[in-house]
C-alpha positions, 0 to 999 in steps of 0.5 A: 500500500505505502509503496504504491502510494509513494509511486502515485504521489511521485508521478501525479503530485503537482510539485513533480519535476515533470509538472514543473517542466510543463508549467515553465514551458507554458510560462515561456510560451505565453504570447500577447495576442491583441486580437484576443486580449488586452495587454492588461489581461496578458500581464495577468496571464503571465502573473498567474502562470508565474504563481502556478510555477511558484506553487509547484516549487520554483520561483521564476527570477524577477528579471525573467518575468519582466522580460517575458512580458515584453519579449514577444510583443507585436511590432507596434510595441517595439519603441516601448520595448526599446525604452524599457530595455534602457530602464535602470536595472533596479527599476526593471521589474515585472510590475513596472514593465506591466505599468508601462505597457498598460499606460502605453495601451491607454 
């Protein structure tokens, strides 16, 4: 009984490495689609996926979260993205990037 339970737990527990790998892939596959969502909704999706990854046992570094918000934006965001890349390191975080994106979108 206990051995079978441990096998099941290892294979199906949400904190398993396989689940973590899937969640991290999903995080990096997130892409803003202006036809289907606002930039605010996209930012929320990134935030929610970041939380899922954290709950599965891994904290995505702040820099990667901020970069994920801007790395696959449509061409019309290029000017803003270049501006964001020039931000001071200590200001370049996902909350600040999100604020700039939402402000730009109006």
